[in-house]
N, CA, C and O atoms as CSV, one atom per row, in Angstrom:
chain,resi,resn,atom,element,x,y,z
A,1,MET,N,N,0.836,-1.183,0.000
A,1,MET,CA,C,0.000,0.000,0.000
A,1,MET,C,C,0.883,1.249,0.000
A,1,MET,O,O,1.897,1.295,0.697
A,2,ARG,N,N,0.511,2.229,-0.757
A,2,ARG,CA,C,1.305,3.445,-0.866
A,2,ARG,C,C,1.023,4.379,0.293
A,2,ARG,O,O,-0.096,4.466,0.799
A,3,ARG,N,N,2.059,5.065,0.691
A,3,ARG,CA,C,1.901,6.070,1.732
A,3,ARG,C,C,1.306,7.334,1.133
A,3,ARG,O,O,1.573,7.657,-0.025
A,4,LEU,N,N,0.509,8.047,1.903
A,4,LEU,CA,C,-0.106,9.274,1.413
A,4,LEU,C,C,0.922,10.364,1.179
A,4,LEU,O,O,0.670,11.288,0.405
A,5,THR,N,N,2.065,10.281,1.821
A,5,THR,CA,C,3.084,11.317,1.666
A,5,THR,C,C,3.952,11.105,0.437
A,5,THR,O,O,4.772,11.962,0.106
A,6,GLU,N,N,3.788,9.980,-0.241
A,6,GLU,CA,C,4.601,9.702,-1.421
A,6,GLU,C,C,4.227,10.645,-2.559
A,6,GLU,O,O,3.050,10.868,-2.841
A,7,SER,N,N,5.236,11.184,-3.193
A,7,SER,CA,C,4.999,12.119,-4.291
A,7,SER,C,C,4.734,11.350,-5.584
A,7,SER,O,O,5.481,10.440,-5.942
A,8,PHE,N,N,3.674,11.726,-6.268
A,8,PHE,CA,C,3.363,11.104,-7.550
A,8,PHE,C,C,3.877,11.947,-8.706
A,8,PHE,O,O,3.868,11.498,-9.852
A,9,PHE,N,N,4.324,13.164,-8.417
A,9,PHE,CA,C,4.824,14.046,-9.464
A,9,PHE,C,C,6.339,14.101,-9.370
A,9,PHE,O,O,6.893,14.659,-8.423
A,10,VAL,N,N,6.995,13.526,-10.347
A,10,VAL,CA,C,8.451,13.527,-10.397
A,10,VAL,C,C,8.853,14.221,-11.684
A,10,VAL,O,O,8.472,13.795,-12.774
A,11,ALA,N,N,9.617,15.281,-11.557
A,11,ALA,CA,C,10.071,16.022,-12.735
A,11,ALA,C,C,11.454,16.582,-12.458
A,11,ALA,O,O,11.923,16.584,-11.320
A,12,ALA,N,N,12.084,17.045,-13.490
A,12,ALA,CA,C,13.374,17.697,-13.356
A,12,ALA,C,C,13.177,19.030,-12.623
A,12,ALA,O,O,12.053,19.528,-12.550
A,13,PRO,N,N,14.242,19.607,-12.085
A,13,PRO,CA,C,14.114,20.899,-11.405
A,13,PRO,C,C,13.550,21.978,-12.330
A,13,PRO,O,O,13.764,21.940,-13.541
A,14,ALA,N,N,12.834,22.932,-11.756
A,14,ALA,CA,C,12.171,23.979,-12.544
A,14,ALA,C,C,13.178,24.778,-13.368
A,14,ALA,O,O,12.866,25.185,-14.488
A,15,ARG,N,N,14.353,25.005,-12.846
A,15,ARG,CA,C,15.381,25.756,-13.576
A,15,ARG,C,C,15.743,25.035,-14.870
A,15,ARG,O,O,15.855,25.655,-15.927
A,16,VAL,N,N,15.923,23.734,-14.777
A,16,VAL,CA,C,16.257,22.937,-15.960
A,16,VAL,C,C,15.092,22.932,-16.940
A,16,VAL,O,O,15.289,23.097,-18.144
A,17,LEU,N,N,13.884,22.744,-16.431
A,17,LEU,CA,C,12.714,22.718,-17.312
A,17,LEU,C,C,12.498,24.061,-18.000
A,17,LEU,O,O,12.078,24.102,-19.157
A,18,GLY,N,N,12.780,25.157,-17.304
A,18,GLY,CA,C,12.662,26.479,-17.912
A,18,GLY,C,C,13.627,26.659,-19.070
A,18,GLY,O,O,13.261,27.185,-20.121
A,19,LYS,N,N,14.863,26.219,-18.871
A,19,LYS,CA,C,15.867,26.328,-19.942
A,19,LYS,C,C,15.500,25.445,-21.129
A,19,LYS,O,O,15.638,25.854,-22.282
A,20,VAL,N,N,15.037,24.244,-20.845
A,20,VAL,CA,C,14.649,23.330,-21.917
A,20,VAL,C,C,13.433,23.867,-22.665
A,20,VAL,O,O,13.368,23.783,-23.891
A,21,GLY,N,N,12.474,24.416,-21.932
A,21,GLY,CA,C,11.297,24.999,-22.572
A,21,GLY,C,C,11.661,26.169,-23.471
A,21,GLY,O,O,11.112,26.309,-24.564
A,22,ALA,N,N,12.588,27.014,-23.017
A,22,ALA,CA,C,13.043,28.139,-23.834
A,22,ALA,C,C,13.774,27.633,-25.079
A,22,ALA,O,O,13.618,28.183,-26.169
A,23,GLY,N,N,14.562,26.593,-24.906
A,23,GLY,CA,C,15.244,26.004,-26.059
A,23,GLY,C,C,14.268,25.402,-27.052
A,23,GLY,O,O,14.441,25.536,-28.263
A,24,GLY,N,N,13.240,24.737,-26.538
A,24,GLY,CA,C,12.202,24.191,-27.408
A,24,GLY,C,C,11.441,25.286,-28.132
A,24,GLY,O,O,11.097,25.145,-29.305
A,25,PHE,N,N,11.180,26.380,-27.426
A,25,PHE,CA,C,10.490,27.523,-28.033
A,25,PHE,C,C,11.311,28.061,-29.203
A,25,PHE,O,O,10.789,28.284,-30.295
A,26,ALA,N,N,12.597,28.263,-28.955
A,26,ALA,CA,C,13.485,28.756,-30.010
A,26,ALA,C,C,13.567,27.751,-31.159
A,26,ALA,O,O,13.553,28.135,-32.328
A,27,GLY,N,N,13.651,26.481,-30.824
A,27,GLY,CA,C,13.725,25.447,-31.845
A,27,GLY,C,C,12.478,25.401,-32.714
A,27,GLY,O,O,12.576,25.252,-33.932
A,28,GLY,N,N,11.312,25.526,-32.100
A,28,GLY,CA,C,10.069,25.526,-32.861
A,28,GLY,C,C,9.971,26.720,-33.793
A,28,GLY,O,O,9.505,26.599,-34.926
A,29,ALA,N,N,10.415,27.884,-33.304
A,29,ALA,CA,C,10.392,29.080,-34.146
A,29,ALA,C,C,11.380,28.946,-35.306
A,29,ALA,O,O,11.067,29.293,-36.445
A,30,VAL,N,N,12.568,28.444,-35.002
A,30,VAL,CA,C,13.588,28.278,-36.049
A,30,VAL,C,C,13.135,27.255,-37.085
A,30,VAL,O,O,13.338,27.457,-38.282
A,31,LEU,N,N,12.527,26.164,-36.639
A,31,LEU,CA,C,12.024,25.167,-37.599
A,31,LEU,C,C,10.961,25.759,-38.513
A,31,LEU,O,O,10.957,25.493,-39.715
A,32,THR,N,N,10.068,26.552,-37.956
A,32,THR,CA,C,9.024,27.172,-38.774
A,32,THR,C,C,9.640,28.068,-39.844
A,32,THR,O,O,9.260,28.006,-41.013
A,33,VAL,N,N,10.593,28.900,-39.433
A,33,VAL,CA,C,11.257,29.797,-40.382
A,33,VAL,C,C,12.058,28.992,-41.404
A,33,VAL,O,O,12.072,29.332,-42.587
A,34,THR,N,N,12.720,27.936,-40.957
A,34,THR,CA,C,13.515,27.102,-41.869
A,34,THR,C,C,12.647,26.464,-42.939
A,34,THR,O,O,12.990,26.494,-44.121
A,35,PHE,N,N,11.534,25.893,-42.535
A,35,PHE,CA,C,10.635,25.287,-43.519
A,35,PHE,C,C,10.081,26.341,-44.477
A,35,PHE,O,O,9.878,26.062,-45.658
A,36,LEU,N,N,9.839,27.544,-43.970
A,36,LEU,CA,C,9.349,28.628,-44.820
A,36,LEU,C,C,10.412,29.035,-45.841
A,36,LEU,O,O,10.102,29.250,-47.013
A,37,VAL,N,N,11.653,29.139,-45.398
A,37,VAL,CA,C,12.758,29.507,-46.289
A,37,VAL,C,C,12.995,28.423,-47.340
A,37,VAL,O,O,13.375,28.719,-48.473
A,38,LEU,N,N,12.769,27.172,-46.957
A,38,LEU,CA,C,12.968,26.071,-47.899
A,38,LEU,C,C,11.843,25.955,-48.931
A,38,LEU,O,O,11.881,25.078,-49.795
A,39,GLY,N,N,10.854,26.830,-48.845
A,39,GLY,CA,C,9.839,26.876,-49.889
A,39,GLY,C,C,8.456,26.410,-49.501
A,39,GLY,O,O,7.552,26.431,-50.336
A,40,SER,N,N,8.256,25.992,-48.269
A,40,SER,CA,C,6.919,25.576,-47.849
A,40,SER,C,C,6.047,26.799,-47.603
A,40,SER,O,O,6.546,27.827,-47.146
A,41,PRO,N,N,4.764,26.706,-47.894
A,41,PRO,CA,C,3.860,27.795,-47.508
A,41,PRO,C,C,3.820,27.916,-45.980
A,41,PRO,O,O,4.132,26.962,-45.267
A,42,LEU,N,N,3.439,29.081,-45.496
A,42,LEU,CA,C,3.456,29.330,-44.056
A,42,LEU,C,C,2.620,28.311,-43.285
A,42,LEU,O,O,3.046,27.834,-42.233
A,43,ALA,N,N,1.451,27.976,-43.788
A,43,ALA,CA,C,0.585,27.022,-43.080
A,43,ALA,C,C,1.249,25.647,-42.974
A,43,ALA,O,O,1.178,24.996,-41.931
A,44,GLN,N,N,1.885,25.217,-44.046
A,44,GLN,CA,C,2.542,23.909,-44.024
A,44,GLN,C,C,3.792,23.934,-43.146
A,44,GLN,O,O,4.048,22.980,-42.412
A,45,ALA,N,N,4.564,25.003,-43.210
A,45,ALA,CA,C,5.761,25.133,-42.378
A,45,ALA,C,C,5.381,25.111,-40.900
A,45,ALA,O,O,6.034,24.457,-40.087
A,46,SER,N,N,4.331,25.826,-40.575
A,46,SER,CA,C,3.853,25.878,-39.202
A,46,SER,C,C,3.346,24.520,-38.738
A,46,SER,O,O,3.663,24.072,-37.636
A,47,ALA,N,N,2.562,23.874,-39.579
A,47,ALA,CA,C,2.007,22.563,-39.214
A,47,ALA,C,C,3.104,21.526,-39.019
A,47,ALA,O,O,3.010,20.692,-38.119
A,48,THR,N,N,4.137,21.565,-39.843
A,48,THR,CA,C,5.226,20.602,-39.723
A,48,THR,C,C,6.016,20.831,-38.447
A,48,THR,O,O,6.304,19.879,-37.721
A,49,ALA,N,N,6.370,22.079,-38.161
A,49,ALA,CA,C,7.116,22.382,-36.935
A,49,ALA,C,C,6.284,22.053,-35.696
A,49,ALA,O,O,6.800,21.492,-34.729
A,50,PHE,N,N,5.003,22.400,-35.726
A,50,PHE,CA,C,4.121,22.097,-34.599
A,50,PHE,C,C,4.004,20.585,-34.405
A,50,PHE,O,O,3.998,20.099,-33.273
A,51,SER,N,N,3.912,19.847,-35.505
A,51,SER,CA,C,3.793,18.388,-35.418
A,51,SER,C,C,5.030,17.752,-34.797
A,51,SER,O,O,4.918,16.793,-34.033
A,52,LEU,N,N,6.200,18.278,-35.117
A,52,LEU,CA,C,7.420,17.742,-34.514
A,52,LEU,C,C,7.452,18.009,-33.005
A,52,LEU,O,O,7.876,17.154,-32.228
A,53,GLY,N,N,7.005,19.187,-32.601
A,53,GLY,CA,C,6.898,19.475,-31.170
A,53,GLY,C,C,5.884,18.576,-30.491
A,53,GLY,O,O,6.103,18.106,-29.374
A,54,THR,N,N,4.773,18.339,-31.172
A,54,THR,CA,C,3.738,17.453,-30.632
A,54,THR,C,C,4.240,16.026,-30.487
A,54,THR,O,O,3.895,15.333,-29.530
A,55,LEU,N,N,5.049,15.593,-31.430
A,55,LEU,CA,C,5.632,14.260,-31.362
A,55,LEU,C,C,6.505,14.112,-30.111
A,55,LEU,O,O,6.403,13.118,-29.392
A,56,LEU,N,N,7.355,15.100,-29.858
A,56,LEU,CA,C,8.183,15.063,-28.650
A,56,LEU,C,C,7.328,15.111,-27.390
A,56,LEU,O,O,7.576,14.373,-26.436
A,57,PHE,N,N,6.315,15.988,-27.390
A,57,PHE,CA,C,5.435,16.106,-26.234
A,57,PHE,C,C,4.726,14.783,-25.938
A,57,PHE,O,O,4.705,14.326,-24.795
A,58,GLY,N,N,4.158,14.187,-26.953
A,58,GLY,CA,C,3.423,12.929,-26.758
A,58,GLY,C,C,4.325,11.805,-26.294
A,58,GLY,O,O,3.968,11.054,-25.386
A,59,PHE,N,N,5.489,11.683,-26.908
A,59,PHE,CA,C,6.432,10.642,-26.500
A,59,PHE,C,C,6.886,10.870,-25.065
A,59,PHE,O,O,6.902,9.939,-24.261
A,60,GLY,N,N,7.249,12.092,-24.748
A,60,GLY,CA,C,7.715,12.395,-23.397
A,60,GLY,C,C,6.650,12.157,-22.341
A,60,GLY,O,O,6.934,11.592,-21.285
A,61,LEU,N,N,5.429,12.584,-22.622
A,61,LEU,CA,C,4.344,12.417,-21.658
A,61,LEU,C,C,4.010,10.943,-21.442
A,61,LEU,O,O,3.813,10.502,-20.310
A,62,ALA,N,N,3.950,10.194,-22.528
A,62,ALA,CA,C,3.618,8.770,-22.409
A,62,ALA,C,C,4.705,8.006,-21.656
A,62,ALA,O,O,4.399,7.164,-20.812
A,63,THR,N,N,5.958,8.293,-21.953
A,63,THR,CA,C,7.031,7.567,-21.274
A,63,THR,C,C,7.207,8.042,-19.840
A,63,THR,O,O,7.577,7.249,-18.975
A,64,TRP,N,N,6.950,9.315,-19.570
A,64,TRP,CA,C,6.996,9.816,-18.189
A,64,TRP,C,C,5.951,9.091,-17.341
A,64,TRP,O,O,6.249,8.610,-16.248
A,65,ALA,N,N,4.734,9.020,-17.854
A,65,ALA,CA,C,3.666,8.352,-17.116
A,65,ALA,C,C,3.953,6.858,-16.955
A,65,ALA,O,O,3.673,6.282,-15.903
A,66,THR,N,N,4.503,6.239,-17.982
A,66,THR,CA,C,4.834,4.818,-17.903
A,66,THR,C,C,5.928,4.566,-16.876
A,66,THR,O,O,5.874,3.587,-16.132
A,67,ALA,N,N,6.919,5.451,-16.836
A,67,ALA,CA,C,7.993,5.293,-15.848
A,67,ALA,C,C,7.440,5.379,-14.429
A,67,ALA,O,O,7.885,4.651,-13.542
A,68,LEU,N,N,6.473,6.264,-14.215
A,68,LEU,CA,C,5.870,6.355,-12.881
A,68,LEU,C,C,4.962,5.170,-12.596
A,68,LEU,O,O,4.902,4.694,-11.462
A,69,TRP,N,N,4.258,4.691,-13.607
A,69,TRP,CA,C,3.278,3.628,-13.435
A,69,TRP,C,C,3.934,2.287,-13.143
A,69,TRP,O,O,3.552,1.608,-12.189
A,70,ILE,N,N,4.908,1.897,-13.944
A,70,ILE,CA,C,5.518,0.578,-13.744
A,70,ILE,C,C,6.983,0.688,-13.334
A,70,ILE,O,O,7.780,-0.216,-13.588
A,71,GLY,N,N,7.325,1.803,-12.699
A,71,GLY,CA,C,8.709,2.030,-12.314
A,71,GLY,C,C,9.256,1.037,-11.313
A,71,GLY,O,O,10.404,0.608,-11.433
A,72,ARG,N,N,8.465,0.666,-10.334
A,72,ARG,CA,C,8.966,-0.258,-9.305
A,72,ARG,C,C,9.263,-1.657,-9.860
A,72,ARG,O,O,10.333,-2.198,-9.578
A,73,PRO,N,N,8.363,-2.256,-10.632
A,73,PRO,CA,C,8.699,-3.560,-11.206
A,73,PRO,C,C,9.897,-3.489,-12.158
A,73,PRO,O,O,10.722,-4.402,-12.189
A,74,LEU,N,N,9.990,-2.403,-12.931
A,74,LEU,CA,C,11.135,-2.270,-13.828
A,74,LEU,C,C,12.436,-2.120,-13.052
A,74,LEU,O,O,13.461,-2.670,-13.452
A,75,ARG,N,N,12.406,-1.382,-11.949
A,75,ARG,CA,C,13.601,-1.231,-11.127
A,75,ARG,C,C,14.069,-2.590,-10.620
A,75,ARG,O,O,15.264,-2.883,-10.624
A,76,ALA,N,N,13.134,-3.408,-10.188
A,76,ALA,CA,C,13.495,-4.749,-9.713
A,76,ALA,C,C,14.082,-5.592,-10.839
A,76,ALA,O,O,15.050,-6.324,-10.636
A,77,LEU,N,N,13.494,-5.486,-12.023
A,77,LEU,CA,C,13.998,-6.230,-13.169
A,77,LEU,C,C,15.421,-5.793,-13.520
A,77,LEU,O,O,16.307,-6.627,-13.709
A,78,PHE,N,N,15.628,-4.484,-13.605
A,78,PHE,CA,C,16.949,-3.987,-13.960
A,78,PHE,C,C,17.973,-4.240,-12.853
A,78,PHE,O,O,19.153,-4.442,-13.139
A,79,ALA,N,N,17.539,-4.232,-11.608
A,79,ALA,CA,C,18.466,-4.491,-10.496
A,79,ALA,C,C,19.014,-5.911,-10.570
A,79,ALA,O,O,20.179,-6.150,-10.252
A,80,ARG,N,N,18.180,-6.843,-10.985
A,80,ARG,CA,C,18.653,-8.222,-11.144
A,80,ARG,C,C,19.715,-8.328,-12.230
A,80,ARG,O,O,20.547,-9.235,-12.209
A,81,ARG,N,N,19.683,-7.415,-13.157
A,81,ARG,CA,C,20.653,-7.442,-14.256
A,81,ARG,C,C,21.843,-6.527,-14.003
A,81,ARG,O,O,22.705,-6.382,-14.869
A,82,GLY,N,N,21.899,-5.909,-12.829
A,82,GLY,CA,C,23.040,-5.082,-12.459
A,82,GLY,C,C,22.956,-3.628,-12.895
A,82,GLY,O,O,23.965,-2.923,-12.863
A,83,SER,N,N,21.786,-3.162,-13.301
A,83,SER,CA,C,21.623,-1.779,-13.754
A,83,SER,C,C,21.225,-0.887,-12.581
A,83,SER,O,O,20.636,-1.351,-11.605
A,84,SER,N,N,21.551,0.387,-12.690
A,84,SER,CA,C,21.178,1.339,-11.639
A,84,SER,C,C,19.961,2.173,-12.053
A,84,SER,O,O,19.737,3.249,-11.497
A,85,TRP,N,N,19.176,1.692,-13.017
A,85,TRP,CA,C,17.995,2.408,-13.484
A,85,TRP,C,C,17.022,2.582,-12.333
A,85,TRP,O,O,16.841,1.672,-11.524
A,86,ASN,N,N,16.387,3.762,-12.256
A,86,ASN,CA,C,15.317,3.929,-11.276
A,86,ASN,C,C,14.215,4.812,-11.843
A,86,ASN,O,O,14.411,5.549,-12.810
A,87,ARG,N,N,13.087,4.716,-11.230
A,87,ARG,CA,C,11.873,5.387,-11.693
A,87,ARG,C,C,12.020,6.904,-11.690
A,87,ARG,O,O,11.583,7.576,-12.624
A,88,GLU,N,N,12.629,7.435,-10.652
A,88,GLU,CA,C,12.738,8.881,-10.512
A,88,GLU,C,C,13.605,9.492,-11.609
A,88,GLU,O,O,13.237,10.509,-12.197
A,89,ASN,N,N,14.751,8.878,-11.887
A,89,ASN,CA,C,15.628,9.413,-12.935
A,89,ASN,C,C,14.981,9.307,-14.317
A,89,ASN,O,O,15.113,10.216,-15.137
A,90,ALA,N,N,14.293,8.214,-14.570
A,90,ALA,CA,C,13.615,8.066,-15.857
A,90,ALA,C,C,12.506,9.110,-15.995
A,90,ALA,O,O,12.359,9.719,-17.055
A,91,ALA,N,N,11.733,9.319,-14.942
A,91,ALA,CA,C,10.655,10.305,-14.995
A,91,ALA,C,C,11.210,11.706,-15.192
A,91,ALA,O,O,10.629,12.500,-15.932
A,92,ARG,N,N,12.327,12.024,-14.540
A,92,ARG,CA,C,12.946,13.340,-14.738
A,92,ARG,C,C,13.393,13.524,-16.189
A,92,ARG,O,O,13.178,14.580,-16.783
A,93,ALA,N,N,14.008,12.498,-16.746
A,93,ALA,CA,C,14.478,12.584,-18.132
A,93,ALA,C,C,13.311,12.796,-19.089
A,93,ALA,O,O,13.397,13.619,-20.000
A,94,PHE,N,N,12.237,12.070,-18.890
A,94,PHE,CA,C,11.110,12.189,-19.812
A,94,PHE,C,C,10.312,13.464,-19.579
A,94,PHE,O,O,9.620,13.922,-20.487
A,95,SER,N,N,10.390,14.051,-18.380
A,95,SER,CA,C,9.759,15.356,-18.178
A,95,SER,C,C,10.485,16.411,-19.006
A,95,SER,O,O,9.866,17.365,-19.478
A,96,ILE,N,N,11.795,16.245,-19.184
A,96,ILE,CA,C,12.559,17.173,-20.016
A,96,ILE,C,C,12.120,17.061,-21.475
A,96,ILE,O,O,11.952,18.075,-22.153
A,97,VAL,N,N,11.935,15.838,-21.958
A,97,VAL,CA,C,11.478,15.643,-23.344
A,97,VAL,C,C,10.083,16.250,-23.528
A,97,VAL,O,O,9.799,16.855,-24.562
A,98,THR,N,N,9.223,16.088,-22.533
A,98,THR,CA,C,7.862,16.624,-22.601
A,98,THR,C,C,7.880,18.144,-22.702
A,98,THR,O,O,7.180,18.720,-23.536
A,99,VAL,N,N,8.673,18.797,-21.858
A,99,VAL,CA,C,8.730,20.259,-21.860
A,99,VAL,C,C,9.392,20.773,-23.139
A,99,VAL,O,O,9.022,21.833,-23.644
A,100,LEU,N,N,10.351,20.044,-23.656
A,100,LEU,CA,C,10.959,20.415,-24.939
A,100,LEU,C,C,9.900,20.435,-26.038
A,100,LEU,O,O,9.882,21.343,-26.869
A,101,GLY,N,N,9.027,19.444,-26.044
A,101,GLY,CA,C,7.945,19.398,-27.031
A,101,GLY,C,C,6.955,20.528,-26.865
A,101,GLY,O,O,6.513,21.114,-27.853
A,102,VAL,N,N,6.598,20.845,-25.626
A,102,VAL,CA,C,5.670,21.961,-25.387
A,102,VAL,C,C,6.294,23.266,-25.871
A,102,VAL,O,O,5.630,24.080,-26.513
A,103,GLY,N,N,7.568,23.459,-25.560
A,103,GLY,CA,C,8.253,24.657,-26.028
A,103,GLY,C,C,8.284,24.739,-27.540
A,103,GLY,O,O,8.100,25.815,-28.108
A,104,GLY,N,N,8.515,23.610,-28.199
A,104,GLY,CA,C,8.520,23.587,-29.655
A,104,GLY,C,C,7.169,23.941,-30.246
A,104,GLY,O,O,7.087,24.661,-31.242
A,105,MET,N,N,6.114,23.438,-29.634
A,105,MET,CA,C,4.768,23.765,-30.124
A,105,MET,C,C,4.486,25.253,-29.953
A,105,MET,O,O,3.984,25.903,-30.870
A,106,LEU,N,N,4.805,25.789,-28.786
A,106,LEU,CA,C,4.550,27.210,-28.543
A,106,LEU,C,C,5.409,28.097,-29.441
A,106,LEU,O,O,4.947,29.132,-29.921
A,107,GLY,N,N,6.655,27.691,-29.668
A,107,GLY,CA,C,7.530,28.457,-30.551
A,107,GLY,C,C,7.037,28.483,-31.981
A,107,GLY,O,O,7.120,29.513,-32.651
A,108,SER,N,N,6.526,27.363,-32.452
A,108,SER,CA,C,6.004,27.348,-33.828
A,108,SER,C,C,4.750,28.204,-33.947
A,108,SER,O,O,4.543,28.857,-34.970
A,109,VAL,N,N,3.920,28.209,-32.923
A,109,VAL,CA,C,2.720,29.057,-32.949
A,109,VAL,C,C,3.108,30.533,-32.937
A,109,VAL,O,O,2.563,31.331,-33.699
A,110,ALA,N,N,4.050,30.889,-32.068
A,110,ALA,CA,C,4.487,32.286,-31.991
A,110,ALA,C,C,5.113,32.743,-33.310
A,110,ALA,O,O,4.834,33.842,-33.789
A,111,ALA,N,N,5.950,31.901,-33.885
A,111,ALA,CA,C,6.573,32.252,-35.172
A,111,ALA,C,C,5.528,32.385,-36.266
A,111,ALA,O,O,5.630,33.268,-37.118
A,112,THR,N,N,4.537,31.527,-36.251
A,112,THR,CA,C,3.477,31.599,-37.268
A,112,THR,C,C,2.685,32.886,-37.132
A,112,THR,O,O,2.391,33.542,-38.132
A,113,LEU,N,N,2.337,33.253,-35.911
A,113,LEU,CA,C,1.595,34.508,-35.711
A,113,LEU,C,C,2.424,35.704,-36.145
A,113,LEU,O,O,1.906,36.609,-36.800
A,114,LEU,N,N,3.691,35.722,-35.793
A,114,LEU,CA,C,4.563,36.830,-36.160
A,114,LEU,C,C,4.767,36.888,-37.680
A,114,LEU,O,O,4.648,37.954,-38.284
A,115,LEU,N,N,5.069,35.756,-38.285
A,115,LEU,CA,C,5.270,35.724,-39.730
A,115,LEU,C,C,3.989,36.032,-40.499
A,115,LEU,O,O,4.027,36.680,-41.545
A,116,GLY,N,N,2.863,35.568,-39.980
A,116,GLY,CA,C,1.582,35.880,-40.624
A,116,GLY,C,C,1.287,37.360,-40.608
A,116,GLY,O,O,0.745,37.893,-41.576
A,117,ALA,N,N,1.641,38.050,-39.501
A,117,ALA,CA,C,1.433,39.481,-39.427
A,117,ALA,C,C,2.383,40.241,-40.336
A,117,ALA,O,O,2.013,41.259,-40.920
A,118,VAL,N,N,3.616,39.743,-40.456
A,118,VAL,CA,C,4.619,40.418,-41.282
A,118,VAL,C,C,4.390,40.159,-42.768
A,118,VAL,O,O,4.461,41.083,-43.579
A,119,LEU,N,N,4.117,38.910,-43.124
A,119,LEU,CA,C,3.986,38.541,-44.526
A,119,LEU,C,C,2.588,38.750,-45.095
A,119,LEU,O,O,2.403,38.868,-46.306
A,120,GLY,N,N,1.624,38.792,-44.208
A,120,GLY,CA,C,0.354,38.703,-44.776
A,120,GLY,C,C,-0.703,39.640,-44.655
A,120,GLY,O,O,-1.780,39.432,-45.214
């Protein structure tokens, strides 16, 4: 039985997540501009960059939740094989991937709004 004081939310430190989110934001904006420069229409460039951010977000969220859900049995499995894998470190890593994806989605939206106002 789980203790009520046990934390169910495991993530990387806020400072790290902030930096990763800002990097994702910049990456999403740069991808949108890159696709536009390569000849894609603005709507397609935006959709492609947003989709890549969504892919990272979905993968990160699903694996973060899975690490929390079956982390204890996996830790036991890996411990038998001599690994130092644990649920908390895996959840922290996947929280970073999740925030990177969110930043990418927001960056592509911001770039699309800015480019739409400038170009259109």
